[in-house]
C-alpha positions in Angstrom: 2.3 -91.2 25.5 3.0 -90.4 29.0 3.3 -86.8 28.0 0.2 -86.8 26.4 -1.6 -88.3 29.4 0.4 -85.5 31.7 -0.8 -82.9 29.4 -4.6 -83.9 29.5 -4.7 -84.1 32.8 -3.0 -80.8 33.5 -5.7 -79.3 30.9 -8.2 -80.9 32.9 -7.1 -79.7 36.2 -6.9 -76.0 34.6 -10.4 -76.1 33.2 -11.7 -77.7 36.8 -10.2 -74.8 38.3 -11.7 -72.0 36.1 -15.2 -73.7 35.7 -15.4 -76.1 38.9 -16.5 -78.8 36.6 -14.6 -82.1 36.3 -16.5 -83.1 33.0 -15.9 -79.6 31.3 -12.0 -80.2 32.0 -12.3 -83.7 30.6 -14.1 -82.1 27.4 -11.4 -79.8 27.2 -8.7 -82.5 27.5 -10.4 -85.1 25.0 -10.8 -82.4 22.4 -6.8 -81.1 22.8 -6.0 -85.2 22.6 -8.2 -85.7 19.5 -7.7 -82.6 17.6 -3.7 -83.0 18.2 -3.7 -86.4 16.5 -5.7 -85.4 13.7 -3.3 -82.9 13.1 -0.7 -85.5 13.1 -2.5 -87.6 10.7 -2.9 -84.6 8.2 1.0 -84.4 8.3 1.1 -87.9 7.5 -1.3 -87.6 4.7 0.8 -84.8 3.2 4.2 -86.5 3.5 2.4 -89.7 2.2 0.0 -88.5 -0.6 0.3 -85.0 -0.8 3.8 -84.5 -2.2 4.7 -82.5 0.9 2.1 -79.8 0.0 -0.6 -78.8 2.3 -2.6 -77.5 -0.7 -2.7 -81.1 -2.0 -4.3 -82.2 0.8 -8.2 -82.9 1.0 -10.5 -81.5 3.9 -10.7 -85.0 5.1 -7.2 -85.9 4.8 -6.6 -86.0 8.7 -9.4 -88.5 9.3 -8.3 -90.8 6.2 -8.2 -94.4 7.3 -5.0 -94.9 5.1 -2.8 -92.3 7.7 -4.3 -94.2 10.8 -3.2 -97.7 10.1 -1.0 -98.4 13.2 -1.7 -98.5 16.8 0.5 -95.5 18.2 -1.9 -92.6 16.8 -5.0 -94.5 18.3 -3.4 -94.9 21.7 -2.3 -91.3 21.8 -5.7 -90.0 21.9 -7.7 -92.8 23.5 -5.4 -93.3 26.6 -5.5 -89.6 27.6 -9.4 -89.5 27.1 -9.8 -92.6 29.0 -7.8 -91.2 31.8 -9.5 -87.8 31.8 -12.9 -89.6 31.9 -11.8 -91.9 34.8 -10.8 -88.6 36.8 -13.9 -86.9 36.2 -16.0 -89.8 37.1 -14.3 -90.5 40.2 -13.9 -86.9 41.1 -17.6 -86.4 40.6 -18.6 -89.5 42.5 -16.3 -88.6 45.5 -17.8 -85.1 45.6 -21.3 -86.4 46.1 -22.5 -86.7 49.6 -24.8 -89.7 50.5 -28.2 -88.7 52.4 
């Protein structure tokens, strides 16, 4: 999970440097983390229910609750998402000036 957090932060910083917006960076990093886990769920679905063939998987295979039945895939997207949202919140708050 540490690698996921580091990659999410790297994506957020990269997007921030390009767009000067921490929330845009959080969106990029969150989209990456979520899409990565859905892709992993698709592979689990294919392995368990699709006889090893992608062609046997329905369009909704990656979000089938049957392949999300343990905590690891949930943490692999929730923790990076929470991390980049926290960074965006803190960075935005620190960037504001008070009058």
